C-alpha positions as CSV (number, residue, x, y, z in Angstrom):
1,X,23.8,-9.0,93.9
2,X,24.7,-11.4,96.7
3,X,25.4,-11.4,100.4
4,X,27.9,-13.4,102.4
5,X,26.7,-15.1,105.6
6,X,28.5,-17.1,108.2
7,X,26.8,-20.4,109.0
8,X,27.7,-21.8,112.5
9,X,27.3,-25.5,112.2
10,X,26.3,-27.1,115.5
11,X,28.1,-30.3,116.6
12,X,31.0,-29.6,114.2
13,X,32.2,-26.4,115.9
14,X,33.0,-24.7,112.6
15,X,31.7,-21.7,110.7
16,X,31.3,-21.8,106.9
17,X,31.1,-18.6,104.9
18,X,28.5,-18.9,102.2
19,X,27.6,-16.6,99.4
20,X,23.8,-16.1,99.1
21,X,22.0,-14.8,96.0
22,X,18.4,-13.6,95.7
23,X,17.1,-17.1,94.8
24,X,18.8,-19.0,97.6
25,X,16.7,-21.1,99.9
26,X,17.6,-22.5,103.3
27,X,18.3,-25.9,101.7
28,X,20.7,-24.3,99.3
29,X,22.6,-22.5,102.1
30,X,22.8,-25.8,104.1
31,X,24.2,-27.6,101.1
32,X,26.7,-24.9,100.3
33,X,27.8,-25.0,104.0
34,X,28.4,-28.7,103.8
35,X,25.7,-29.6,106.4
36,X,24.2,-33.0,106.8
37,X,20.8,-33.6,105.2
38,X,18.9,-33.6,108.5
39,X,20.0,-30.0,109.5
40,X,17.8,-27.0,109.8
41,X,18.8,-23.3,109.4
42,X,17.9,-20.7,112.0
43,X,18.2,-16.9,111.7
44,X,19.2,-16.8,115.4
45,X,18.9,-18.2,118.9
46,X,15.3,-18.5,120.2
47,X,13.9,-18.0,116.7
48,X,11.9,-20.4,114.4
49,X,13.8,-22.1,111.7
50,X,13.7,-21.1,108.0
51,X,11.4,-23.3,105.9
52,X,13.6,-25.6,103.8
53,X,12.3,-24.1,100.6
54,X,12.1,-20.6,101.9
55,X,14.0,-17.9,100.1
56,X,16.1,-16.3,102.8
57,X,17.9,-13.4,101.0
58,X,15.6,-10.7,102.5
59,X,15.9,-12.2,106.0
60,X,19.7,-12.2,106.3
61,X,22.2,-9.5,106.8
62,X,25.4,-9.3,104.7
63,X,28.2,-10.5,107.0
64,X,25.8,-11.8,109.5
65,X,25.7,-15.2,111.2
66,X,23.0,-17.9,111.1
67,X,22.8,-21.3,112.7
68,X,22.7,-24.8,111.3
69,X,21.3,-27.3,113.8
70,X,20.2,-30.9,113.6
71,X,16.4,-31.3,113.2
72,X,14.6,-32.2,116.4
73,X,11.8,-34.8,116.0
74,X,9.2,-34.3,118.7
75,X,6.7,-37.1,118.9
């Protein structure tokens, strides 16, 4: 079984629709959406990012929207 999720890609002002299966990680979704390597995936505004290797199937809603944003390096 799979879910479809809309990935809003910051800085590119586009939305990519990605099919997510039960084994998909945040890194997999970013790759399928065509995001640059330094992007992170967020479940929503004001929420912590998914871990790069985190399985996200159970944390997303079919037809929902998630955010892809460049990583912020805070030193």
